[in-house]
Residue, then its C-alpha position, 0 to 999 in steps of 0.5 A: m415264724a413270728t409268735l403273736s403275743k397273748g392278748e392280740e387280736m381280741h374278738p370285738q365281742g370280748n372273747g379271750t385269746r391264746s397266742a398263735h404261732g401262724e396261719r393256715r394257707a389252705w384257702v380251699r379249706r378256709l372257703l369251705f369253713l366260711a360257708l359252713a360257719t354261718a349256718t347250723a349244720s346238721q348231723a349229716f355233715r358232721s364228719g368226726t373222727a371215731l378212732a375206736g368204738c365208744c361207750e361199750e361196757g368196761t371201755k375207757e372213753l376219750l372225747a378230744e375236740h379242737i378248733e384251729e380255724y377261727t378267722a370267721t370269728g375275728n379271732t387268731d387261728l390256733p395251729g398249736c391246738a391241732d398239733t397238741t390234740e393230735s399228740l394227746v389222742e396219740e398218747f391215749e391210743d398208745a395206752g391201749g383200751w381207750s375208745r377215741t372220738w376226735f372232732a375238729d374245727f367246724d365239726a367241734w360243736e358247743s352242744d357236745w358240751k352243753k347239758t342235755s337238759l337245755p335246748g339244743g344241749d347234747d352232752a349226754s351223747w358226747s362229753d358226758a358219755r366219755d370219761f375224760a373229755y378235752f377241748c383246745g380252743h379260744g375262751n374267756v372268763g366263764r366260757v369257751t368259744f366255738t365257730t359254728n352255731n350248734t347251738d351257738q358259738r359260746l359255751l357258758n359255765t351256766d350251760t354245763g352239768f357234767g357227770d350225770v352220765d359218766v365223765e369224770w375229768v373235763v379239760f378246757d385248754t382255753s384262755l381265761t375260762l377258769q379265771r378266779q375273779a374277785g371273790a371267786a364268783e365265776l368259779d362258784t358259777w362253774y361249780s354250781n352247774a358243771f359239778a351237779g352230777g359226778l364230775h371229779l375235776l374241771i381243769g383249765w387256766h386262769d390266764s392266757p396260755s400260749d399255743g403250744d404242746t400242752g395237751g400232748e405233753f399233759a397226756d404223756e405225763m399222765i400215761d406210763m408207757s415204760w420206765l424210759d417214758g416216765g408219766g403215770q402221774t396223778i391228773k393234777n400233777a401231770w397238769f401242773d408239771s413243767d414237762g406236762g400242762c406247763t409245756d411251752q408256757d411263759d413263767g407265771t402263767t397261771q393254771m387252775i383245777v377245781a374239784e368236788d372232793l379233796a380226794h379227787y386231787d389224787d386221782f389217776l387217769h383210768g389204767e394209771g392207778g386208782h381214783a376216788a368215788d364220785g362225790a355228792f354235790d354239797g355246795n362245797y369245792w376245792m380249788w388249786s392254782h399253779d404258776c408255770 
């Protein structure tokens, strides 16, 4: 099966791409998707996979979302996002003690990541109500791309405000979203919005990653199941690892991490080691880039 090169089939309005390895052939699902993607779905139509109870005292919580079906928006489909998100969720399941909520395709909503203080925003119920939040799909500089109008199809960096409720770590496994442009202007905007609460790390890509098993192998490197499995690395090291977040990536593809405090550079996932306390928003941030 041919692999599309990065940058092919750009959205006519400028959304970035991840390269895809193929297309879905389930035409019945696609017809349903096309019908729903043009309208604002109500909560009654939402059918996420709640794999374990969320948000109880002492529970570690994961929100995972991915979008594979992008045809209706003019972008390439991303079958790798479906596979790698499934792998990531399974890694957290194997770790034990994690509640896991997983939304896919037209059930993955921009409002889940938009700060609740904005019209239609509901991050306080979803991404910010968890400890670790992961999204795999399309993106571009300073934004992430969705497929339904809940509340719209683009999460902008100015729409975010993580950490007011709970979340410590947010990952956008999407093209260009954390690109550092001249003067780091887009990262400045991410910081001044996304870190206004208690967020520790914002993790993503400066470049366009291939549509491979990035998320699943990233989780595998964070979570230590046994001496045979490896893992148990800091979140930062797991993302930058050639067997973690760099899995299936071309040499030179650049990753990015933004942090509130330098101490967050050494955060471990819950259950795998310690992590620094929440940092106070002070207008200064740390960033690290890494070439796979």
